[in-house]
N, C-alpha and C positions, 0 to 999 in steps of 0.2 A: 582499572581501565573501564572506559564507558561501555555500556551494553549495546547490542544490536537488537532492535525490537521491531516486530511486525504487528500491526494492530488493524482490527476491522476488515480483515481479508475474508470476504464472503465467498462461500462455495455452495454449489448445488448439492442435492443428496447424492449425485453420481460423481461428485468431485471436481466439477468444472468451475473455475474462478472467473471465467469470461466466455462469451459465446463466440461464434464464428461470424465473419463478415463485419469486423469492426470498421467504422467509418466516422466522418465528422458528425453525421446525424445519429450515429449509434455507437457511443463510446464503448459499450459492453456487447456489441454485436447483436446477434439474434436474441440474447438474454434481455435486451432492453434494460430497464431499471429494476427488474424484479429482484436482483441480488441485493440491492441497496434500499429497498422500501423500508426495512426496519430502521436504518440509520436516518432516513428523511423524516421519521416521526419523532426523533429525539430532540431534546433541548439543546444538545451539542450542535446539531445540524442547524437549528434555528439561530443559535448565536452566531454561526458563521455567516448567516444571511443578515445579521443585524437585528434579528427579531427575538422575541421572548416566546417561550413555550414551557409547559409543565415538564418536569423530569419524568422519564419512564424508567423501568428497570434496566433497559438497554443502555441508558446513560452512564451507569456505573462502569461499563466497558468502553463506550464510545469515547468518553472524555480523556481516558488515559492515553490515547494516542497523542495528545498535545501537552502532556505533562513531562518536563524534564528533557525535552529534546533540543539538541544544539545543532543538528544537521540532518538532512534527508538524502538517501539514494533512491533513485527511481529508474525504471527501465524506460526505453524509448517510447513504448506503447502507452505508458501512463502519460507522458508529456504530450502526445498528440496522435492523431489517426495515422494510418499507413500513409507514407509519402510526405509527412510534414517536413522532413529534411530538405525537400525540393522547394519549399516555400520559405523564402528569406524572411517574410513578415510574420510567420507563425510564432505566437508568443504563449502558447499553452492554452489550456482550457479555462483558465481562472480569471481572466480580466486583468485590470491594472493593479489589483491588490490581492495577490494569491494568499492562500490561508496558511502558508508555511512560516513566513517571517524568520527564516534561517537560510543559510546556504543550502542549496539543493544540487547534488550531482546527478546529472542526467546521463545514463549509460547509452552511448550511440556510437555506431561505426563511422559516423560522419560528424566529428566535432565542429563546433562554430564558436564565435566569440561569446563571452559571458553576456547574459541578459539580466538587467536589474529591473525589477518591478516592485515598487514600494519597499518593503523590508525584506524582500526575497531576492537572492541572487542565484540564478541558474548557471551552473558550470557544466559544460558538455564534454564528456570524456570517453575516449575509446579505451577502456581499462578493464582488466580482469576484476573479479569480485574483491580479491584480497587487496589489490592496489587502490581500488575505489574506496574501500573501507579505511585503509590507512590514511588517505587524504581526508576522508569525512570526519575521522576521529580528531584530526588536528583542527579542522574547522569547527567542530563541536565545542571545543574549549573545555573539555571535561564533562560535558553533558552527554546524554545518550544519543545514538544515531538511530533514526527511524528508517527502516527499509520499507518503502512505500508501495512496492509492487511495480508492474503487474506480476501475475503468477510465474511467468518464465524467469524473471529476475529472482523472485523469492526462491524458486526451485534451485537456481544456481548457487545461491548463498547457502541453502540448506545442504546441498550436495557437498559443499566444501566446509560444512560444520562451522559456519560463521554467524549463526543466529542463536541468540540467548533467550529470547522470548518470542513466542509465536502465538498470536490470537486469531483464531479462525472462527468465523460465524457461519454455522451450517444452516442454510435457508431451505425450507421444505418445498423445493421445486425441483423438477428433473429437466435438465437441458438437453441431454442426449449427445451433445457434441460441443466442442469448444477446446479451451486450453485446460488440461488437467493440472491440478496442483500436486497430486500425489504420485503420478506415474514416475517410476524410476527411484522412488525414495523408500523402498521396502525396508522395514525395520526402523524407521525414523524414531518411533515412539521410545525406543530403548534409551535414547539420549536425554529424555525429558521426563520430568514429573508432569502428569496431566490432570486437568480437572474440567468439569463440564457444568454449565448452568443453563437451564432453559427459562425463557421468559414468555410472558403472555402474548408477545408479538408473533410467537410460533417459531423463533429461531433458537438455536442452541449455541452458546458461546463455549468454545473449547480452547483452553489455554495450555500451552506447552512451555514449561520453564526448565532451562538447562539444569541437569542434575549437578549438585555441588562439585 
């Protein structure tokens, strides 16, 4: 069976994976882009922009997000800012050629018709995690399913023990407020083998792999 994988999920030292006051101009709220600066310096990021850049130690982790993925599941807050459901013309943050190149299930309480942009098809579902995953696995055609976030969706899947691989990037900033990744998940580590690697960018990559 295909695996459910979370990659490149950045959290602050105090455990917040996004800030407060998310908006069109501030996708990560008051955190700004501080959680993702490490990623913007990678060759992986440059390639998504059609550019070249030298590889950094962070690339060993960043590029895995795009390997062997056949479908994605994301929460409503990853697809757009609060209120995007009221804008029939909203097409996501990524322009006419999103970086997914697979079917993407967007979890929302207000479904709409599918949206096709380039090689990516967005499907809008009001579904429980297990039901969304069952559909995503069919769409993935034997490849893995990426759980793309945000943190609320990842927490829901972790709470239901539906995640096989979790890659968290601990960024050395303190946000003080926002959406916590870990609240309510006490003892989570018992399900996984863990490892940690620090890089010159100042972040620490922590990986959780489901125990046999």
